[in-house]
PyMOL commands that place a pseudoatom at each C-alpha (Angstrom):
pseudoatom trace, name=CA, resn=MET, resi=1, chain=A, elem=C, hetatm=0, pos=[173.040, 64.451, -116.428]
pseudoatom trace, name=CA, resn=HIS, resi=2, chain=A, elem=C, hetatm=0, pos=[174.037, 63.917, -120.006]
pseudoatom trace, name=CA, resn=LYS, resi=3, chain=A, elem=C, hetatm=0, pos=[177.421, 65.335, -121.072]
pseudoatom trace, name=CA, resn=CYS, resi=4, chain=A, elem=C, hetatm=0, pos=[177.864, 66.790, -124.541]
pseudoatom trace, name=CA, resn=ALA, resi=5, chain=A, elem=C, hetatm=0, pos=[181.609, 67.277, -124.247]
pseudoatom trace, name=CA, resn=LEU, resi=6, chain=A, elem=C, hetatm=0, pos=[183.364, 65.366, -127.041]
pseudoatom trace, name=CA, resn=SER, resi=7, chain=A, elem=C, hetatm=0, pos=[186.842, 65.279, -128.427]
pseudoatom trace, name=CA, resn=SER, resi=8, chain=A, elem=C, hetatm=0, pos=[187.383, 67.179, -131.665]
pseudoatom trace, name=CA, resn=PHE, resi=9, chain=A, elem=C, hetatm=0, pos=[187.713, 63.911, -133.592]
pseudoatom trace, name=CA, resn=ALA, resi=10, chain=A, elem=C, hetatm=0, pos=[184.510, 62.528, -132.141]
pseudoatom trace, name=CA, resn=THR, resi=11, chain=A, elem=C, hetatm=0, pos=[182.763, 65.803, -132.851]
pseudoatom trace, name=CA, resn=ILE, resi=12, chain=A, elem=C, hetatm=0, pos=[183.543, 65.417, -136.527]
pseudoatom trace, name=CA, resn=LEU, resi=13, chain=A, elem=C, hetatm=0, pos=[182.288, 61.845, -136.550]
pseudoatom trace, name=CA, resn=LEU, resi=14, chain=A, elem=C, hetatm=0, pos=[179.116, 62.688, -134.639]
pseudoatom trace, name=CA, resn=LEU, resi=15, chain=A, elem=C, hetatm=0, pos=[178.267, 65.926, -136.428]
pseudoatom trace, name=CA, resn=GLY, resi=16, chain=A, elem=C, hetatm=0, pos=[174.488, 66.165, -136.577]
pseudoatom trace, name=CA, resn=THR, resi=17, chain=A, elem=C, hetatm=0, pos=[173.877, 64.022, -133.476]
pseudoatom trace, name=CA, resn=GLY, resi=18, chain=A, elem=C, hetatm=0, pos=[171.225, 65.219, -131.045]
pseudoatom trace, name=CA, resn=CYS, resi=19, chain=A, elem=C, hetatm=0, pos=[172.394, 65.916, -127.517]
pseudoatom trace, name=CA, resn=ALA, resi=20, chain=A, elem=C, hetatm=0, pos=[170.785, 67.430, -124.424]
pseudoatom trace, name=CA, resn=LYS, resi=21, chain=A, elem=C, hetatm=0, pos=[171.613, 67.991, -120.763]
pseudoatom trace, name=CA, resn=THR, resi=22, chain=A, elem=C, hetatm=0, pos=[169.407, 68.732, -117.780]
pseudoatom trace, name=CA, resn=GLU, resi=23, chain=A, elem=C, hetatm=0, pos=[169.948, 70.671, -114.566]
pseudoatom trace, name=CA, resn=MET, resi=24, chain=A, elem=C, hetatm=0, pos=[167.715, 70.181, -111.537]
pseudoatom trace, name=CA, resn=HIS, resi=25, chain=A, elem=C, hetatm=0, pos=[166.938, 71.796, -108.188]
pseudoatom trace, name=CA, resn=SER, resi=26, chain=A, elem=C, hetatm=0, pos=[164.764, 69.745, -105.855]
pseudoatom trace, name=CA, resn=PHE, resi=27, chain=A, elem=C, hetatm=0, pos=[163.433, 69.448, -102.322]
pseudoatom trace, name=CA, resn=VAL, resi=28, chain=A, elem=C, hetatm=0, pos=[162.381, 66.458, -100.214]
pseudoatom trace, name=CA, resn=ASP, resi=29, chain=A, elem=C, hetatm=0, pos=[159.657, 66.927, -97.652]
pseudoatom trace, name=CA, resn=PRO, resi=30, chain=A, elem=C, hetatm=0, pos=[161.244, 66.164, -94.255]
pseudoatom trace, name=CA, resn=ALA, resi=31, chain=A, elem=C, hetatm=0, pos=[158.460, 63.691, -93.464]
pseudoatom trace, name=CA, resn=PHE, resi=32, chain=A, elem=C, hetatm=0, pos=[159.593, 61.481, -96.365]
pseudoatom trace, name=CA, resn=ARG, resi=33, chain=A, elem=C, hetatm=0, pos=[163.362, 61.557, -96.005]
pseudoatom trace, name=CA, resn=ASN, resi=34, chain=A, elem=C, hetatm=0, pos=[163.488, 57.950, -94.848]
pseudoatom trace, name=CA, resn=ARG, resi=35, chain=A, elem=C, hetatm=0, pos=[160.946, 56.747, -97.408]
pseudoatom trace, name=CA, resn=SER, resi=36, chain=A, elem=C, hetatm=0, pos=[162.076, 54.543, -100.296]
pseudoatom trace, name=CA, resn=TYR, resi=37, chain=A, elem=C, hetatm=0, pos=[159.681, 53.892, -103.162]
pseudoatom trace, name=CA, resn=GLN, resi=38, chain=A, elem=C, hetatm=0, pos=[159.573, 50.570, -104.990]
pseudoatom trace, name=CA, resn=ASN, resi=39, chain=A, elem=C, hetatm=0, pos=[156.568, 50.805, -107.324]
pseudoatom trace, name=CA, resn=ILE, resi=40, chain=A, elem=C, hetatm=0, pos=[156.171, 54.092, -109.167]
pseudoatom trace, name=CA, resn=VAL, resi=41, chain=A, elem=C, hetatm=0, pos=[153.652, 55.108, -111.805]
pseudoatom trace, name=CA, resn=VAL, resi=42, chain=A, elem=C, hetatm=0, pos=[154.890, 57.803, -114.199]
pseudoatom trace, name=CA, resn=ALA, resi=43, chain=A, elem=C, hetatm=0, pos=[152.493, 60.374, -115.649]
pseudoatom trace, name=CA, resn=VAL, resi=44, chain=A, elem=C, hetatm=0, pos=[153.786, 62.932, -118.174]
pseudoatom trace, name=CA, resn=GLN, resi=45, chain=A, elem=C, hetatm=0, pos=[151.297, 65.708, -118.811]
pseudoatom trace, name=CA, resn=LEU, resi=46, chain=A, elem=C, hetatm=0, pos=[151.290, 66.379, -122.547]
pseudoatom trace, name=CA, resn=ASP, resi=47, chain=A, elem=C, hetatm=0, pos=[148.419, 67.249, -124.877]
pseudoatom trace, name=CA, resn=GLN, resi=48, chain=A, elem=C, hetatm=0, pos=[149.771, 65.183, -127.781]
pseudoatom trace, name=CA, resn=LEU, resi=49, chain=A, elem=C, hetatm=0, pos=[149.028, 61.509, -127.138]
pseudoatom trace, name=CA, resn=ASP, resi=50, chain=A, elem=C, hetatm=0, pos=[151.941, 60.242, -129.219]
pseudoatom trace, name=CA, resn=ARG, resi=51, chain=A, elem=C, hetatm=0, pos=[154.423, 62.392, -127.310]
pseudoatom trace, name=CA, resn=ARG, resi=52, chain=A, elem=C, hetatm=0, pos=[152.944, 61.411, -123.977]
pseudoatom trace, name=CA, resn=ASP, resi=53, chain=A, elem=C, hetatm=0, pos=[153.236, 57.764, -124.996]
pseudoatom trace, name=CA, resn=ASP, resi=54, chain=A, elem=C, hetatm=0, pos=[156.885, 58.229, -125.964]
pseudoatom trace, name=CA, resn=ALA, resi=55, chain=A, elem=C, hetatm=0, pos=[157.756, 60.292, -122.875]
pseudoatom trace, name=CA, resn=GLU, resi=56, chain=A, elem=C, hetatm=0, pos=[156.214, 57.891, -120.364]
pseudoatom trace, name=CA, resn=THR, resi=57, chain=A, elem=C, hetatm=0, pos=[157.950, 54.976, -122.080]
pseudoatom trace, name=CA, resn=ILE, resi=58, chain=A, elem=C, hetatm=0, pos=[161.307, 56.777, -121.890]
pseudoatom trace, name=CA, resn=PHE, resi=59, chain=A, elem=C, hetatm=0, pos=[160.811, 57.533, -118.191]
pseudoatom trace, name=CA, resn=VAL, resi=60, chain=A, elem=C, hetatm=0, pos=[159.782, 53.979, -117.341]
pseudoatom trace, name=CA, resn=THR, resi=61, chain=A, elem=C, hetatm=0, pos=[162.736, 52.547, -119.246]
pseudoatom trace, name=CA, resn=SER, resi=62, chain=A, elem=C, hetatm=0, pos=[165.157, 54.949, -117.557]
pseudoatom trace, name=CA, resn=LEU, resi=63, chain=A, elem=C, hetatm=0, pos=[163.844, 54.549, -114.011]
pseudoatom trace, name=CA, resn=ALA, resi=64, chain=A, elem=C, hetatm=0, pos=[163.256, 50.803, -113.914]
pseudoatom trace, name=CA, resn=ALA, resi=65, chain=A, elem=C, hetatm=0, pos=[165.940, 48.950, -111.992]
pseudoatom trace, name=CA, resn=PRO, resi=66, chain=A, elem=C, hetatm=0, pos=[166.312, 46.058, -109.537]
pseudoatom trace, name=CA, resn=GLY, resi=67, chain=A, elem=C, hetatm=0, pos=[164.232, 47.009, -106.546]
pseudoatom trace, name=CA, resn=LEU, resi=68, chain=A, elem=C, hetatm=0, pos=[162.209, 49.604, -108.454]
pseudoatom trace, name=CA, resn=SER, resi=69, chain=A, elem=C, hetatm=0, pos=[159.220, 48.780, -110.629]
pseudoatom trace, name=CA, resn=CYS, resi=70, chain=A, elem=C, hetatm=0, pos=[157.816, 51.472, -112.939]
pseudoatom trace, name=CA, resn=ARG, resi=71, chain=A, elem=C, hetatm=0, pos=[154.663, 51.633, -115.012]
pseudoatom trace, name=CA, resn=ARG, resi=72, chain=A, elem=C, hetatm=0, pos=[153.160, 54.171, -117.347]
pseudoatom trace, name=CA, resn=ALA, resi=73, chain=A, elem=C, hetatm=0, pos=[150.061, 56.053, -116.267]
pseudoatom trace, name=CA, resn=LEU, resi=74, chain=A, elem=C, hetatm=0, pos=[148.689, 55.315, -119.743]
pseudoatom trace, name=CA, resn=ASP, resi=75, chain=A, elem=C, hetatm=0, pos=[148.651, 51.626, -118.816]
pseudoatom trace, name=CA, resn=ILE, resi=76, chain=A, elem=C, hetatm=0, pos=[146.901, 52.271, -115.504]
pseudoatom trace, name=CA, resn=ILE, resi=77, chain=A, elem=C, hetatm=0, pos=[144.261, 54.790, -116.570]
pseudoatom trace, name=CA, resn=PRO, resi=78, chain=A, elem=C, hetatm=0, pos=[143.161, 54.748, -120.230]
pseudoatom trace, name=CA, resn=PRO, resi=79, chain=A, elem=C, hetatm=0, pos=[143.408, 58.236, -121.778]
pseudoatom trace, name=CA, resn=THR, resi=80, chain=A, elem=C, hetatm=0, pos=[139.832, 57.882, -123.034]
pseudoatom trace, name=CA, resn=ARG, resi=81, chain=A, elem=C, hetatm=0, pos=[138.471, 58.178, -119.499]
pseudoatom trace, name=CA, resn=GLU, resi=82, chain=A, elem=C, hetatm=0, pos=[137.896, 61.129, -117.205]
pseudoatom trace, name=CA, resn=VAL, resi=83, chain=A, elem=C, hetatm=0, pos=[138.596, 60.150, -113.607]
pseudoatom trace, name=CA, resn=ASN, resi=84, chain=A, elem=C, hetatm=0, pos=[138.225, 61.973, -110.311]
pseudoatom trace, name=CA, resn=ASP, resi=85, chain=A, elem=C, hetatm=0, pos=[140.706, 61.850, -107.426]
pseudoatom trace, name=CA, resn=ALA, resi=86, chain=A, elem=C, hetatm=0, pos=[138.975, 58.882, -105.792]
pseudoatom trace, name=CA, resn=GLU, resi=87, chain=A, elem=C, hetatm=0, pos=[139.049, 56.857, -109.014]
pseudoatom trace, name=CA, resn=LEU, resi=88, chain=A, elem=C, hetatm=0, pos=[142.678, 57.807, -109.593]
pseudoatom trace, name=CA, resn=ASN, resi=89, chain=A, elem=C, hetatm=0, pos=[143.672, 56.687, -106.104]
pseudoatom trace, name=CA, resn=GLN, resi=90, chain=A, elem=C, hetatm=0, pos=[141.793, 53.422, -106.568]
pseudoatom trace, name=CA, resn=ALA, resi=91, chain=A, elem=C, hetatm=0, pos=[143.497, 52.736, -109.889]
pseudoatom trace, name=CA, resn=LEU, resi=92, chain=A, elem=C, hetatm=0, pos=[146.925, 53.404, -108.372]
pseudoatom trace, name=CA, resn=ALA, resi=93, chain=A, elem=C, hetatm=0, pos=[146.112, 51.184, -105.384]
pseudoatom trace, name=CA, resn=ASP, resi=94, chain=A, elem=C, hetatm=0, pos=[144.951, 48.374, -107.685]
pseudoatom trace, name=CA, resn=ALA, resi=95, chain=A, elem=C, hetatm=0, pos=[148.272, 48.676, -109.532]
pseudoatom trace, name=CA, resn=GLY, resi=96, chain=A, elem=C, hetatm=0, pos=[150.154, 48.294, -106.229]
pseudoatom trace, name=CA, resn=ALA, resi=97, chain=A, elem=C, hetatm=0, pos=[151.825, 51.694, -106.664]
pseudoatom trace, name=CA, resn=ASP, resi=98, chain=A, elem=C, hetatm=0, pos=[153.385, 53.440, -103.692]
pseudoatom trace, name=CA, resn=GLY, resi=99, chain=A, elem=C, hetatm=0, pos=[154.447, 56.571, -105.618]
pseudoatom trace, name=CA, resn=LEU, resi=100, chain=A, elem=C, hetatm=0, pos=[153.125, 58.705, -108.479]
pseudoatom trace, name=CA, resn=LEU, resi=101, chain=A, elem=C, hetatm=0, pos=[155.726, 60.662, -110.434]
pseudoatom trace, name=CA, resn=MET, resi=102, chain=A, elem=C, hetatm=0, pos=[154.160, 63.533, -112.362]
pseudoatom trace, name=CA, resn=ILE, resi=103, chain=A, elem=C, hetatm=0, pos=[156.063, 65.510, -115.004]
pseudoatom trace, name=CA, resn=ARG, resi=104, chain=A, elem=C, hetatm=0, pos=[154.680, 68.827, -116.249]
pseudoatom trace, name=CA, resn=MET, resi=105, chain=A, elem=C, hetatm=0, pos=[156.292, 71.213, -118.738]
pseudoatom trace, name=CA, resn=THR, resi=106, chain=A, elem=C, hetatm=0, pos=[156.222, 74.804, -117.499]
pseudoatom trace, name=CA, resn=ASP, resi=107, chain=A, elem=C, hetatm=0, pos=[158.159, 76.622, -120.243]
pseudoatom trace, name=CA, resn=TYR, resi=108, chain=A, elem=C, hetatm=0, pos=[159.522, 76.120, -123.745]
pseudoatom trace, name=CA, resn=TYR, resi=109, chain=A, elem=C, hetatm=0, pos=[161.508, 78.396, -126.018]
pseudoatom trace, name=CA, resn=GLU, resi=110, chain=A, elem=C, hetatm=0, pos=[164.312, 78.271, -128.545]
pseudoatom trace, name=CA, resn=ASP, resi=111, chain=A, elem=C, hetatm=0, pos=[167.689, 79.987, -128.701]
pseudoatom trace, name=CA, resn=GLN, resi=112, chain=A, elem=C, hetatm=0, pos=[168.517, 80.869, -132.284]
pseudoatom trace, name=CA, resn=VAL, resi=113, chain=A, elem=C, hetatm=0, pos=[172.101, 80.995, -133.529]
pseudoatom trace, name=CA, resn=TYR, resi=114, chain=A, elem=C, hetatm=0, pos=[172.873, 82.292, -137.021]
pseudoatom trace, name=CA, resn=VAL, resi=115, chain=A, elem=C, hetatm=0, pos=[175.643, 80.484, -138.902]
pseudoatom trace, name=CA, resn=PRO, resi=116, chain=A, elem=C, hetatm=0, pos=[177.094, 82.901, -141.495]
pseudoatom trace, name=CA, resn=PRO, resi=117, chain=A, elem=C, hetatm=0, pos=[177.835, 81.557, -144.974]
pseudoatom trace, name=CA, resn=SER, resi=118, chain=A, elem=C, hetatm=0, pos=[181.363, 80.556, -145.878]
pseudoatom trace, name=CA, resn=SER, resi=119, chain=A, elem=C, hetatm=0, pos=[182.949, 78.912, -148.895]
pseudoatom trace, name=CA, resn=THR, resi=120, chain=A, elem=C, hetatm=0, pos=[186.062, 76.857, -149.543]
pseudoatom trace, name=CA, resn=THR, resi=121, chain=A, elem=C, hetatm=0, pos=[187.639, 76.184, -152.935]
pseudoatom trace, name=CA, resn=TYR, resi=122, chain=A, elem=C, hetatm=0, pos=[189.629, 73.003, -153.635]
pseudoatom trace, name=CA, resn=THR, resi=123, chain=A, elem=C, hetatm=0, pos=[191.868, 72.784, -156.710]
pseudoatom trace, name=CA, resn=THR, resi=124, chain=A, elem=C, hetatm=0, pos=[193.333, 69.590, -158.132]
pseudoatom trace, name=CA, resn=GLY, resi=125, chain=A, elem=C, hetatm=0, pos=[195.530, 69.202, -161.211]
pseudoatom trace, name=CA, resn=ASN, resi=126, chain=A, elem=C, hetatm=0, pos=[198.172, 67.245, -163.068]
pseudoatom trace, name=CA, resn=LEU, resi=127, chain=A, elem=C, hetatm=0, pos=[201.298, 68.178, -165.010]
pseudoatom trace, name=CA, resn=SER, resi=128, chain=A, elem=C, hetatm=0, pos=[202.476, 66.582, -168.226]
pseudoatom trace, name=CA, resn=ALA, resi=129, chain=A, elem=C, hetatm=0, pos=[205.914, 67.610, -169.534]
pseudoatom trace, name=CA, resn=ASN, resi=130, chain=A, elem=C, hetatm=0, pos=[208.606, 66.616, -171.996]
pseudoatom trace, name=CA, resn=THR, resi=131, chain=A, elem=C, hetatm=0, pos=[212.278, 67.495, -171.855]
pseudoatom trace, name=CA, resn=TYR, resi=132, chain=A, elem=C, hetatm=0, pos=[214.728, 67.431, -174.768]
pseudoatom trace, name=CA, resn=TYR, resi=133, chain=A, elem=C, hetatm=0, pos=[218.365, 68.444, -175.028]
pseudoatom trace, name=CA, resn=TYR, resi=134, chain=A, elem=C, hetatm=0, pos=[219.986, 70.581, -177.676]
pseudoatom trace, name=CA, resn=ARG, resi=135, chain=A, elem=C, hetatm=0, pos=[223.674, 71.477, -177.538]
pseudoatom trace, name=CA, resn=ASN, resi=136, chain=A, elem=C, hetatm=0, pos=[223.861, 70.428, -173.873]
pseudoatom trace, name=CA, resn=GLN, resi=137, chain=A, elem=C, hetatm=0, pos=[220.909, 72.616, -172.973]
pseudoatom trace, name=CA, resn=ALA, resi=138, chain=A, elem=C, hetatm=0, pos=[217.769, 71.137, -171.501]
pseudoatom trace, name=CA, resn=ASN, resi=139, chain=A, elem=C, hetatm=0, pos=[214.435, 72.427, -172.722]
pseudoatom trace, name=CA, resn=THR, resi=140, chain=A, elem=C, hetatm=0, pos=[211.190, 71.423, -171.037]
pseudoatom trace, name=CA, resn=TYR, resi=141, chain=A, elem=C, hetatm=0, pos=[207.718, 71.955, -172.342]
pseudoatom trace, name=CA, resn=GLY, resi=142, chain=A, elem=C, hetatm=0, pos=[204.610, 70.938, -170.449]
pseudoatom trace, name=CA, resn=GLN, resi=143, chain=A, elem=C, hetatm=0, pos=[200.970, 71.503, -169.707]
pseudoatom trace, name=CA, resn=ILE, resi=144, chain=A, elem=C, hetatm=0, pos=[199.113, 71.857, -166.440]
pseudoatom trace, name=CA, resn=ASN, resi=145, chain=A, elem=C, hetatm=0, pos=[195.479, 70.727, -166.248]
pseudoatom trace, name=CA, resn=SER, resi=146, chain=A, elem=C, hetatm=0, pos=[193.515, 71.727, -163.183]
pseudoatom trace, name=CA, resn=THR, resi=147, chain=A, elem=C, hetatm=0, pos=[189.950, 71.768, -161.905]
pseudoatom trace, name=CA, resn=SER, resi=148, chain=A, elem=C, hetatm=0, pos=[188.457, 73.681, -159.020]
pseudoatom trace, name=CA, resn=GLN, resi=149, chain=A, elem=C, hetatm=0, pos=[185.376, 73.049, -156.899]
pseudoatom trace, name=CA, resn=THR, resi=150, chain=A, elem=C, hetatm=0, pos=[183.864, 75.472, -154.428]
pseudoatom trace, name=CA, resn=TYR, resi=151, chain=A, elem=C, hetatm=0, pos=[181.814, 74.265, -151.444]
pseudoatom trace, name=CA, resn=THR, resi=152, chain=A, elem=C, hetatm=0, pos=[179.526, 76.628, -149.583]
pseudoatom trace, name=CA, resn=SER, resi=153, chain=A, elem=C, hetatm=0, pos=[178.168, 76.109, -146.090]
pseudoatom trace, name=CA, resn=GLY, resi=154, chain=A, elem=C, hetatm=0, pos=[176.330, 78.160, -143.519]
pseudoatom trace, name=CA, resn=GLY, resi=155, chain=A, elem=C, hetatm=0, pos=[173.791, 80.849, -144.199]
pseudoatom trace, name=CA, resn=TYR, resi=156, chain=A, elem=C, hetatm=0, pos=[171.184, 79.328, -141.911]
pseudoatom trace, name=CA, resn=THR, resi=157, chain=A, elem=C, hetatm=0, pos=[169.843, 79.554, -138.366]
pseudoatom trace, name=CA, resn=ILE, resi=158, chain=A, elem=C, hetatm=0, pos=[170.198, 76.794, -135.773]
pseudoatom trace, name=CA, resn=LYS, resi=159, chain=A, elem=C, hetatm=0, pos=[167.371, 76.488, -133.265]
pseudoatom trace, name=CA, resn=LYS, resi=160, chain=A, elem=C, hetatm=0, pos=[168.329, 75.121, -129.851]
pseudoatom trace, name=CA, resn=PRO, resi=161, chain=A, elem=C, hetatm=0, pos=[165.390, 73.957, -127.678]
pseudoatom trace, name=CA, resn=ARG, resi=162, chain=A, elem=C, hetatm=0, pos=[165.100, 75.027, -124.036]
pseudoatom trace, name=CA, resn=LEU, resi=163, chain=A, elem=C, hetatm=0, pos=[162.567, 73.430, -121.683]
pseudoatom trace, name=CA, resn=ARG, resi=164, chain=A, elem=C, hetatm=0, pos=[161.577, 73.752, -118.055]
pseudoatom trace, name=CA, resn=HIS, resi=165, chain=A, elem=C, hetatm=0, pos=[159.637, 71.066, -116.184]
pseudoatom trace, name=CA, resn=GLU, resi=166, chain=A, elem=C, hetatm=0, pos=[158.192, 70.543, -112.769]
pseudoatom trace, name=CA, resn=ALA, resi=167, chain=A, elem=C, hetatm=0, pos=[158.610, 67.003, -111.437]
pseudoatom trace, name=CA, resn=THR, resi=168, chain=A, elem=C, hetatm=0, pos=[156.572, 65.884, -108.421]
pseudoatom trace, name=CA, resn=LEU, resi=169, chain=A, elem=C, hetatm=0, pos=[156.609, 62.598, -106.535]
pseudoatom trace, name=CA, resn=TRP, resi=170, chain=A, elem=C, hetatm=0, pos=[153.375, 61.914, -104.662]
pseudoatom trace, name=CA, resn=ASP, resi=171, chain=A, elem=C, hetatm=0, pos=[153.167, 59.467, -101.792]
pseudoatom trace, name=CA, resn=ILE, resi=172, chain=A, elem=C, hetatm=0, pos=[150.143, 57.262, -102.559]
pseudoatom trace, name=CA, resn=GLU, resi=173, chain=A, elem=C, hetatm=0, pos=[149.443, 56.196, -98.985]
pseudoatom trace, name=CA, resn=SER, resi=174, chain=A, elem=C, hetatm=0, pos=[149.227, 59.728, -97.554]
pseudoatom trace, name=CA, resn=GLY, resi=175, chain=A, elem=C, hetatm=0, pos=[148.284, 61.602, -100.723]
pseudoatom trace, name=CA, resn=LYS, resi=176, chain=A, elem=C, hetatm=0, pos=[151.021, 64.162, -100.033]
pseudoatom trace, name=CA, resn=LYS, resi=177, chain=A, elem=C, hetatm=0, pos=[153.965, 65.479, -102.017]
pseudoatom trace, name=CA, resn=ALA, resi=178, chain=A, elem=C, hetatm=0, pos=[157.118, 63.681, -100.986]
pseudoatom trace, name=CA, resn=TRP, resi=179, chain=A, elem=C, hetatm=0, pos=[159.436, 65.456, -103.403]
pseudoatom trace, name=CA, resn=ILE, resi=180, chain=A, elem=C, hetatm=0, pos=[159.390, 68.282, -105.938]
pseudoatom trace, name=CA, resn=GLY, resi=181, chain=A, elem=C, hetatm=0, pos=[161.949, 69.349, -108.487]
pseudoatom trace, name=CA, resn=GLY, resi=182, chain=A, elem=C, hetatm=0, pos=[162.408, 72.045, -111.102]
pseudoatom trace, name=CA, resn=THR, resi=183, chain=A, elem=C, hetatm=0, pos=[164.413, 71.228, -114.210]
pseudoatom trace, name=CA, resn=PHE, resi=184, chain=A, elem=C, hetatm=0, pos=[165.993, 73.084, -117.096]
pseudoatom trace, name=CA, resn=THR, resi=185, chain=A, elem=C, hetatm=0, pos=[166.903, 71.105, -120.217]
pseudoatom trace, name=CA, resn=ARG, resi=186, chain=A, elem=C, hetatm=0, pos=[169.112, 72.454, -122.995]
pseudoatom trace, name=CA, resn=GLY, resi=187, chain=A, elem=C, hetatm=0, pos=[169.372, 70.729, -126.368]
pseudoatom trace, name=CA, resn=ASN, resi=188, chain=A, elem=C, hetatm=0, pos=[171.771, 71.347, -129.211]
pseudoatom trace, name=CA, resn=GLY, resi=189, chain=A, elem=C, hetatm=0, pos=[170.609, 72.210, -132.704]
pseudoatom trace, name=CA, resn=TYR, resi=190, chain=A, elem=C, hetatm=0, pos=[170.003, 68.541, -133.555]
pseudoatom trace, name=CA, resn=ALA, resi=191, chain=A, elem=C, hetatm=0, pos=[168.174, 67.559, -130.350]
pseudoatom trace, name=CA, resn=ARG, resi=192, chain=A, elem=C, hetatm=0, pos=[164.767, 65.995, -130.849]
pseudoatom trace, name=CA, resn=PHE, resi=193, chain=A, elem=C, hetatm=0, pos=[161.985, 65.193, -128.423]
pseudoatom trace, name=CA, resn=ARG, resi=194, chain=A, elem=C, hetatm=0, pos=[163.446, 61.817, -127.444]
pseudoatom trace, name=CA, resn=HIS, resi=195, chain=A, elem=C, hetatm=0, pos=[166.836, 63.376, -126.653]
pseudoatom trace, name=CA, resn=LEU, resi=196, chain=A, elem=C, hetatm=0, pos=[165.226, 65.990, -124.388]
pseudoatom trace, name=CA, resn=MET, resi=197, chain=A, elem=C, hetatm=0, pos=[163.054, 63.434, -122.574]
pseudoatom trace, name=CA, resn=SER, resi=198, chain=A, elem=C, hetatm=0, pos=[165.937, 60.989, -122.160]
pseudoatom trace, name=CA, resn=SER, resi=199, chain=A, elem=C, hetatm=0, pos=[168.066, 63.709, -120.593]
pseudoatom trace, name=CA, resn=LEU, resi=200, chain=A, elem=C, hetatm=0, pos=[165.215, 64.770, -118.304]
pseudoatom trace, name=CA, resn=ALA, resi=201, chain=A, elem=C, hetatm=0, pos=[164.425, 61.216, -117.237]
pseudoatom trace, name=CA, resn=SER, resi=202, chain=A, elem=C, hetatm=0, pos=[168.074, 60.454, -116.533]
pseudoatom trace, name=CA, resn=GLU, resi=203, chain=A, elem=C, hetatm=0, pos=[168.455, 63.510, -114.298]
pseudoatom trace, name=CA, resn=VAL, resi=204, chain=A, elem=C, hetatm=0, pos=[165.194, 62.796, -112.442]
pseudoatom trace, name=CA, resn=LYS, resi=205, chain=A, elem=C, hetatm=0, pos=[166.399, 59.248, -111.779]
pseudoatom trace, name=CA, resn=ALA, resi=206, chain=A, elem=C, hetatm=0, pos=[169.815, 60.420, -110.580]
pseudoatom trace, name=CA, resn=THR, resi=207, chain=A, elem=C, hetatm=0, pos=[168.219, 62.965, -108.235]
pseudoatom trace, name=CA, resn=LEU, resi=208, chain=A, elem=C, hetatm=0, pos=[165.749, 60.473, -106.737]
pseudoatom trace, name=CA, resn=GLU, resi=209, chain=A, elem=C, hetatm=0, pos=[168.641, 58.088, -106.129]
pseudoatom trace, name=CA, resn=ARG, resi=210, chain=A, elem=C, hetatm=0, pos=[170.765, 60.841, -104.594]
pseudoatom trace, name=CA, resn=GLU, resi=211, chain=A, elem=C, hetatm=0, pos=[167.914, 61.851, -102.266]
pseudoatom trace, name=CA, resn=GLY, resi=212, chain=A, elem=C, hetatm=0, pos=[167.424, 58.235, -101.192]
pseudoatom trace, name=CA, resn=LEU, resi=213, chain=A, elem=C, hetatm=0, pos=[163.841, 58.071, -102.474]
pseudoatom trace, name=CA, resn=VAL, resi=214, chain=A, elem=C, hetatm=0, pos=[164.623, 55.077, -104.688]
pseudoatom trace, name=CA, resn=GLU, resi=215, chain=A, elem=C, hetatm=0, pos=[167.327, 52.461, -104.468]
pseudoatom trace, name=CA, resn=VAL, resi=216, chain=A, elem=C, hetatm=0, pos=[170.536, 53.189, -106.308]
pseudoatom trace, name=CA, resn=ALA, resi=217, chain=A, elem=C, hetatm=0, pos=[170.644, 51.130, -109.477]
pseudoatom trace, name=CA, resn=LEU, resi=218, chain=A, elem=C, hetatm=0, pos=[173.554, 48.763, -109.923]
pseudoatom trace, name=CA, resn=ARG, resi=219, chain=A, elem=C, hetatm=0, pos=[175.862, 49.974, -112.682]
for i in range(1, 219): cmd.bond("trace and resi %d" % i, "trace and resi %d" % (i + 1))
show_as sticks, trace
zoom trace
């Protein structure tokens, strides 16, 4: 999973960078524990076509590795068509797929954190002075010129996205579920859709590798 832990120096440099991390609990059907998939089609169930396009692309890019071919469901079944189970199975068979990975969002909400306002004042100045001596006594006269600037921050609410998904890997040959997983993704206040999907895809990949359902990618 993605790690958001950064050093304090890096945090300053990366202030405003989106970050997300995903936790997963999953289960492999005992009948498929020795099964390794090599050609997976990824289908992300989203109503917005642009987001589905982006999400499936992110998953395919993340999962693809030597020994594992991945394709988007959008490229197998055009979204303009309504297909039944038989037509879906035929399309997957024609694509040479042995697994169908389906991703479905089950919950979405936001944690809101209020950042109270605060202000800091910076003052800069210069001193000009002259010194003269009279009867062995030094006298100094000068002038100080200064300017001050006050910077205010805070006074706003940060929204942190929280998502839950169900991930299911279907075995094409048998038509049965080989694996199912439940995920929880947390994003920081700057996380966008691509950060959340990248975190989710990375954790799904790591879990499938750990369960032996796909070959471990060379790193």
